[in-house]
C-alpha positions as CSV (number, residue, x, y, z in Angstrom):
1,M,-7.5,5.7,51.6
2,P,-9.4,4.0,48.1
3,L,-13.0,4.4,47.5
4,A,-13.0,0.4,46.6
5,Q,-11.3,-2.2,48.5
6,L,-11.0,-5.7,49.0
7,I,-10.4,-8.2,51.8
8,D,-9.7,-11.9,51.8
9,A,-10.9,-14.2,53.5
10,T,-7.7,-15.1,56.0
11,E,-7.1,-11.2,56.9
12,L,-10.8,-11.1,58.0
13,A,-10.7,-14.2,60.3
14,E,-7.9,-12.3,61.7
15,R,-9.6,-9.5,62.1
16,L,-12.8,-10.9,63.7
17,S,-11.9,-9.6,67.2
18,Q,-11.6,-6.3,66.0
19,P,-13.9,-4.0,68.5
20,D,-14.8,-1.3,65.5
21,L,-15.7,-4.3,63.1
22,R,-19.1,-4.4,61.2
23,I,-20.0,-7.2,58.8
24,L,-22.8,-7.0,57.1
25,D,-24.5,-10.2,55.3
26,C,-25.9,-9.3,52.1
27,R,-27.0,-12.7,51.1
28,F,-30.1,-12.3,48.6
29,S,-31.9,-14.1,45.4
30,L,-34.5,-12.9,43.0
31,D,-36.0,-15.9,42.5
32,D,-36.9,-16.4,46.2
33,A,-37.4,-13.3,48.3
34,S,-36.7,-15.1,52.0
35,Y,-33.7,-16.6,51.0
36,G,-31.3,-14.1,52.5
37,Q,-33.0,-14.3,55.5
38,R,-33.3,-17.7,56.0
39,S,-29.8,-19.1,54.6
40,Y,-28.5,-15.8,57.3
41,A,-30.3,-17.9,60.2
42,Q,-28.8,-21.2,59.3
43,G,-25.3,-19.5,59.2
44,H,-23.5,-16.8,58.7
45,I,-20.0,-15.4,59.6
46,P,-19.9,-14.5,63.3
47,R,-20.9,-11.1,64.3
48,A,-22.6,-10.4,60.9
49,M,-26.1,-8.9,60.7
50,F,-28.0,-9.4,58.1
51,L,-29.1,-6.8,55.4
52,D,-32.2,-7.5,52.9
53,L,-31.7,-6.1,49.3
54,E,-35.5,-5.3,49.2
55,K,-36.5,-4.4,52.5
56,D,-33.5,-2.5,53.7
57,L,-31.4,-1.6,50.7
58,S,-34.3,-0.8,48.3
59,G,-37.2,1.7,48.5
60,P,-40.7,0.4,47.6
61,V,-42.0,-0.3,43.7
62,T,-44.4,2.0,42.2
63,P,-46.0,-0.1,39.2
64,E,-45.3,1.8,35.7
65,R,-43.1,3.9,37.4
66,T,-40.0,3.3,39.3
67,G,-37.6,0.3,38.2
68,R,-37.8,-2.9,40.3
69,H,-35.2,-1.8,43.3
70,P,-35.6,1.6,43.9
71,L,-33.2,3.9,46.5
72,P,-33.7,3.3,49.8
73,D,-35.5,6.2,52.0
74,P,-31.7,7.5,53.0
75,V,-33.5,8.3,56.2
76,R,-34.7,4.9,57.0
77,L,-31.5,3.5,55.6
78,V,-29.3,5.5,58.1
79,E,-31.6,4.0,60.9
80,R,-31.0,0.4,60.0
81,L,-27.5,0.3,59.2
82,R,-27.4,2.1,63.0
83,A,-29.3,-0.8,64.3
84,A,-26.7,-3.0,62.7
85,G,-24.5,-1.2,64.8
86,L,-22.8,1.3,62.4
87,N,-21.1,4.1,63.6
88,D,-18.9,6.9,61.6
89,D,-15.9,5.5,62.2
90,S,-16.7,1.2,61.6
91,Q,-14.6,-0.8,59.5
92,V,-17.2,-2.5,57.4
93,V,-17.2,-5.6,55.7
94,L,-19.7,-6.7,53.0
95,Y,-20.5,-10.1,51.5
96,D,-22.7,-12.2,49.6
97,D,-23.1,-15.7,48.6
98,G,-22.8,-15.2,44.9
99,N,-20.8,-12.7,42.2
100,G,-20.6,-9.9,44.7
101,S,-23.5,-7.7,43.2
102,F,-25.7,-7.7,46.0
103,A,-22.8,-6.6,48.6
104,A,-21.8,-4.4,45.8
105,R,-25.0,-2.7,46.2
106,A,-24.6,-2.2,49.9
107,W,-21.0,-0.8,49.4
108,W,-22.6,2.1,46.8
109,L,-25.1,2.8,49.0
110,L,-22.8,3.4,52.0
111,A,-21.0,5.8,49.5
112,W,-24.2,7.4,48.8
113,L,-24.5,8.3,52.3
114,G,-20.9,9.4,52.9
115,K,-19.0,6.4,54.2
116,R,-16.2,5.9,52.2
117,D,-13.6,5.0,54.4
118,G,-13.0,1.5,55.9
119,V,-15.4,-0.3,53.5
120,Y,-14.4,-3.5,52.2
121,L,-15.9,-6.3,49.9
122,L,-15.3,-10.0,51.2
123,N,-13.0,-11.0,47.6
124,G,-14.9,-14.3,47.0
125,G,-17.5,-14.2,49.2
126,L,-18.9,-16.6,51.6
127,K,-17.4,-19.1,49.4
128,A,-14.0,-18.2,49.9
129,W,-14.7,-17.9,53.8
130,R,-15.8,-21.4,53.4
131,D,-13.2,-22.4,51.2
132,A,-11.0,-21.0,54.2
133,N,-12.4,-23.0,56.8
134,G,-13.5,-19.7,58.1
135,A,-16.0,-19.8,61.3
136,M,-19.8,-20.1,60.6
137,T,-22.4,-19.4,63.5
138,D,-26.4,-19.7,63.8
139,S,-26.2,-17.8,66.7
140,A,-28.0,-14.1,66.3
141,T,-25.8,-11.3,66.6
142,A,-26.2,-8.4,69.3
143,L,-24.7,-4.9,68.9
144,A,-25.5,-1.4,70.7
145,S,-27.1,0.9,68.3
146,G,-24.6,2.9,66.1
147,D,-24.3,6.7,65.6
148,F,-23.8,6.4,61.8
149,S,-24.4,9.9,60.4
150,G,-25.0,9.7,56.4
151,E,-26.7,12.2,54.6
152,P,-26.6,11.4,50.7
153,D,-24.9,12.9,48.0
154,D,-27.1,13.6,45.1
155,G,-24.7,14.1,42.8
156,L,-23.7,10.4,42.3
157,V,-27.1,9.6,41.2
158,V,-29.2,10.5,37.9
159,D,-32.6,10.0,36.6
160,A,-34.6,8.9,33.8
161,F,-34.7,12.4,32.4
162,Q,-31.5,13.5,32.5
163,V,-30.0,10.0,31.0
164,L,-32.9,11.2,28.2
165,E,-31.6,14.4,27.8
166,Q,-28.4,13.5,27.3
167,M,-28.0,10.2,25.7
168,N,-27.3,11.8,22.1
169,R,-24.3,14.2,23.6
170,S,-21.0,13.0,23.0
171,A,-20.1,13.4,26.5
172,L,-22.5,10.6,27.8
173,T,-20.5,7.5,28.5
174,L,-23.4,4.3,29.4
175,L,-21.8,1.2,30.8
176,D,-24.8,-1.3,31.0
177,A,-23.8,-4.3,33.2
178,R,-26.2,-6.5,31.9
179,A,-24.9,-9.7,29.8
180,L,-24.7,-9.0,25.9
181,P,-28.0,-11.2,25.1
182,R,-30.1,-9.2,27.4
183,F,-28.1,-5.9,26.3
184,L,-29.1,-7.0,22.5
185,G,-32.7,-7.7,23.1
186,R,-32.5,-11.7,22.3
187,E,-33.8,-12.8,25.4
188,E,-35.3,-10.8,28.5
189,P,-36.0,-13.0,31.5
190,I,-36.8,-10.6,33.9
191,D,-38.2,-7.3,32.2
192,P,-41.0,-7.3,30.1
193,V,-39.3,-5.1,27.5
194,A,-36.2,-6.3,25.8
195,G,-33.2,-4.0,24.6
196,H,-30.8,-1.4,25.9
197,I,-31.2,2.7,26.2
198,P,-29.6,3.8,23.0
199,G,-26.1,4.9,22.8
200,A,-24.9,2.5,25.8
201,H,-21.9,0.4,26.1
202,C,-22.0,-3.6,26.9
203,F,-20.3,-4.3,29.8
204,P,-21.5,-7.6,31.8
205,F,-20.4,-6.9,35.2
206,T,-19.6,-11.0,35.3
207,E,-16.5,-9.8,33.6
208,N,-14.6,-8.4,36.7
209,M,-14.1,-11.8,37.9
210,D,-12.0,-14.6,37.3
211,A,-13.1,-18.0,37.6
212,S,-13.0,-18.4,41.1
213,G,-15.4,-15.4,41.8
214,R,-12.5,-13.2,43.1
215,F,-12.2,-9.5,41.4
216,L,-9.8,-9.4,38.4
217,S,-6.4,-7.4,39.6
218,G,-6.3,-3.7,39.6
219,D,-4.5,-3.8,36.4
220,E,-6.7,-5.9,34.5
221,L,-9.8,-4.2,35.3
222,R,-8.1,-0.7,34.1
223,E,-7.5,-2.8,30.8
224,R,-10.9,-3.8,30.6
225,F,-12.6,-0.2,31.1
226,R,-9.6,1.4,29.3
227,S,-11.0,1.4,25.2
228,T,-14.2,3.3,26.7
229,L,-13.4,5.5,29.0
230,A,-9.5,6.6,28.2
231,G,-9.6,10.3,27.8
232,R,-13.5,10.8,28.7
233,P,-14.1,13.8,30.9
234,E,-14.1,12.9,34.7
235,G,-18.3,12.9,35.6
236,T,-19.5,11.4,32.4
237,T,-19.8,8.2,32.8
238,V,-23.3,6.6,34.1
239,A,-23.3,2.9,34.8
240,Y,-26.9,1.1,35.0
241,C,-28.4,-2.8,34.8
242,G,-31.8,-4.1,35.0
243,S,-33.0,-2.3,38.5
244,G,-29.6,-0.6,39.9
245,V,-28.0,-3.3,41.6
246,T,-25.2,-5.2,39.3
247,A,-24.6,-1.5,38.1
248,C,-22.8,-1.1,41.3
249,H,-20.4,-4.3,40.6
250,N,-19.3,-2.1,37.7
251,L,-18.8,1.3,39.8
252,F,-16.8,-0.8,42.8
253,A,-14.8,-2.8,39.8
254,M,-14.2,0.9,38.2
255,C,-13.2,2.3,41.4
256,L,-10.9,-0.9,42.1
257,A,-9.4,-0.1,38.5
258,G,-8.3,3.4,39.4
259,Y,-11.1,5.6,38.0
260,P,-13.3,7.9,40.0
261,L,-16.4,6.6,41.4
262,A,-19.1,7.0,38.1
263,K,-22.8,8.1,38.3
264,L,-25.6,5.4,39.0
265,Y,-28.9,5.9,36.8
266,P,-30.8,3.7,40.0
267,G,-34.1,3.5,37.9
268,S,-32.2,1.3,35.1
269,W,-33.9,-0.6,32.4
270,S,-36.7,-1.8,34.7
271,E,-37.9,1.8,35.6
272,W,-36.6,3.4,31.6
273,I,-39.1,0.9,29.7
274,T,-42.0,2.1,32.2
275,N,-42.4,5.1,30.0
276,P,-42.9,4.4,26.4
277,V,-41.5,7.8,24.8
278,R,-38.1,6.6,26.0
279,P,-36.5,5.0,23.0
280,I,-34.6,1.9,23.1
281,S,-32.4,-0.2,20.7
282,T,-31.6,-3.9,19.8
283,S,-28.6,-2.6,17.8
284,A,-24.6,-3.2,18.8
285,T,-23.6,-0.3,17.8
286,D,-25.9,2.9,17.8
């Protein structure tokens, strides 16, 4: 079974009554931390449970040390997923109401914990569901606690020291998921320092999608990544972004394209810049 899987709104509607189905609402806004929970309370896909990016899918921020969305404590995350009704054999559908980046973060965390079968992103997100006249409810979802038994795979992550140590070696391929103006340091709306990690390639995650907000086909995605990843040794690609969230969108897209799951630098740019010893670049080519 492929690691990255999509489900469309029609198929999800047909599967809503399946007892092993778990739906996780991952809506969030960087501008309004209460947006996701509030939106969920106002209306969500039936049977969906809510996961918050900062409370559930991230750990606590340590100023001047971590990035903006550190990885969550795995034990706490497993407990949260069990509370959302997740079992080891559950079929899981993830969605948000944006470009899928928050849902992709949840997908990657599940893969990190070993849940790699039967996990889907709703293609087109909540907009596609509403466009298909999918049912919505504001009723609270009540599910029995699950028995999910995930364990983190540390082989899927690299830290800042590893990136610094390897970034001048030809074997490392760094993919930055941020938009080109941020990559080049021409603008930086979030973090206090602009630029990118030297040697990185700019691969804006938004270019994984078509105009309707759905993922490009596997062939189209493979063509997108081919020029940079073709011939590269497996295990040498590392994805990062501003805080370790939208990088997961690229990781999902690469898996859709048929590439193996690459590594994540979870701290990403917002962690990288906390130490002035780490070099930065604003050049299109390093």
